[in-house]
C-alpha angles and dihedrals in degrees: 000000000000121000115259121261123238126243132218122220089357091304112120116225127214115255112255110200119202143156120257115210132190138180120231111237122231139190139195134206127212106219113221097163139353094263091063090063095067101075098045092047091050090051092049092051092048092051091046092050091051092050092050090048092054091046090051090050093051091048089053095047098041098083089059093058118084139188117234116211119199107211131193117237090213094083134234123358105258092215094051095225097115132070117265127183128231091277092055096254117146115233108225100170143354144199144163139267143160140223117258096176137033091236094066109273110152129190121212140146121288092229090058087068097049112127145087128246091012137127131205133234126189118211119196126212091263091057099256115144125212130184108241132212123208107235101175143001118204113234093202111031130041092259137121136174124220130188131210124187118252143063138248096049114159106251125200121229117241113231129208107271091190088072096051113121132195110260099034117126120253138180127214121203126186153127098282115210086354085276112071103064120210097007113176130215129173136203142120138282103264098182144357137209093030118172113201146151116247136178144114091254139000093270093058098040117128138170118260113204127206093000121177114235119213139174091212102116111256107194135191108291094028091102110128095016122126128264104208136188124228091271090062095251122137111244096169149001114242109238117148144028126209131223091245122083116271094006118137136149137213133192111245118260094231089063089049091051092053090050094050092046089051092053091051093049104036105016090243140053108274117199128186113235138187100180108240139124112222147163123225115238133176090265099044144285115332114209108231121243087225131186135260090265094042109025121194090232119035114230113253093013123132089257091052093048092047094052104252113160135204110269094030115138112219103208099175140017114207089343092306110124119237126220140136092289093044106041126190094248092055093050093045094048090071091066135066134233109274095035115128111226137180123231122197106215133188111213127167094342094311132100119227133177116229122193119204140165114239114240132215109255095209093051092066099044 
């Protein structure tokens, strides 16, 4: 499944796939005496050691990354011009994922699993295929959890995405074009805490909070694959590509950890919810005025019951300040449905404290 495209000014753009090319730089040294050889040789050996280190890391991580084939239940293509697997199932889409537990839990993107009358098959790096069951779909983020039967699968460790810094090196692995399994690209983190709209069209657009921006090429089919640091820890899940060159985004690993923990505890992904539409500003989260079709405050929601109003500016959540780098969704994600929280709200030139009980997003859908 291809990564989602990004929109501008709430308009979702069509994904434009392209090939990014680059030329490897070179250098030469004019030897005037033996002493001049020392520095270039040392540099060559250092570069070679770094390359071998990265190659060793990729070799270690690769068995944990899987391809996810989306197969039609209708059987083999009658015209014979589409790919079918050994069981005669037509492959209609594909994406990537990775093991997060030795007993077969796999994380991927929600949009990889879009489709009706389909089934899913997970293919490991050694070519083994496993039927997969969808355990949970995230109602907020572009995440999903699959399960395959078995034990002893090589799980990746989730890192702490709150410590990710621009400039650090990262590696993306995935099933490029749903054809080239376990393709590897490398780059740096070029931004953190990005808030953006993503989707294949306006109807499917959604807000991604606290996304990690990278220049490591994320190609079609890489959706759901891991973005790892140079210690082999997952810091994000690749999910979207931008219109600009070398612009990709990944969901932060801490959000993934909360989703996986929720599946283990509740059997589904539980998300706290207050029921507002808002825009992040420098001073906080501004509750949208909304429309009749899309109100700023949803009737019967925790925000409605607590007395929030359209136009309110939520400046802090449980005494934690809100701004563009610290959005409301990120603050709220650290709590659970049923928790009572305090919002500091600016309204009409005054500051008021509003107490509300977080709801369960799934329970109202």
